[in-house]
C-alpha positions in Angstrom: -3.6 -5.0 -6.6 -2.6 -7.5 -9.8 -2.0 -10.8 -9.9 -0.7 -12.7 -13.0 -1.6 -16.2 -13.5 -0.7 -18.7 -16.7 -1.4 -16.1 -19.6 -4.3 -14.5 -17.7 -4.2 -11.1 -15.7 -6.5 -11.3 -12.7 -7.4 -8.3 -10.6 -8.2 -9.1 -6.9 -9.9 -6.3 -4.8 -8.3 -5.6 -2.0 -6.7 -2.8 0.5 -3.0 -1.6 1.0 -2.1 0.3 4.1 -0.2 3.4 3.4 1.7 3.1 7.0 3.5 -0.5 6.6 2.5 -1.2 3.3 0.7 -4.6 4.4 -1.7 -5.6 1.4 -4.7 -7.8 1.9 -8.1 -9.4 0.6 -10.5 -8.8 3.2 -12.9 -11.3 3.8 -16.3 -9.2 3.2 -15.6 -6.5 0.0 -18.4 -4.1 0.9 -17.2 -3.3 4.3 -14.0 -1.2 4.3 -12.2 -2.4 7.6 -11.5 0.4 10.6 -7.8 -0.6 10.9 -4.6 -2.0 9.3 -4.4 -6.2 10.5 -0.7 -6.0 10.5 0.2 -2.5 12.2 -3.4 -2.0 13.7 -3.3 1.8 12.6 -6.7 3.3 11.9 -4.9 5.7 9.8 -4.2 2.8 7.2 -6.4 4.6 4.6 -4.8 8.1 4.8 -1.1 8.6 3.3 1.6 9.7 5.4 2.3 13.5 6.2 5.4 13.5 8.0 8.6 10.7 7.9 11.7 10.2 9.6 14.6 10.4 8.3 15.2 6.8 6.5 11.6 7.2 5.1 12.9 10.7 3.3 15.6 9.3 1.5 14.1 6.5 0.5 11.5 9.0 -1.0 13.7 11.4 -2.6 15.7 8.2 -4.2 12.4 7.2 -5.8 11.6 10.3 -6.9 15.2 11.0 -8.7 14.6 7.2 -10.4 11.2 8.5 -11.3 12.4 11.5 -13.1 15.3 9.8 -15.2 12.9 7.9 -16.9 
């Protein structure tokens, strides 16, 4: 995650959940959390392989936008 300040780029070490897309900064950086604090999923660090219809539409629209660039 990048956070921009006043003319300075600051890199903040954190985690992002692949399931709910929640991003957080851990209290202890050396430990990897077992679950996502928001959705409580133990699979927060593994990308999803199955999607529902709405999620498939979002993925397809993102891919189309990237290919147009």
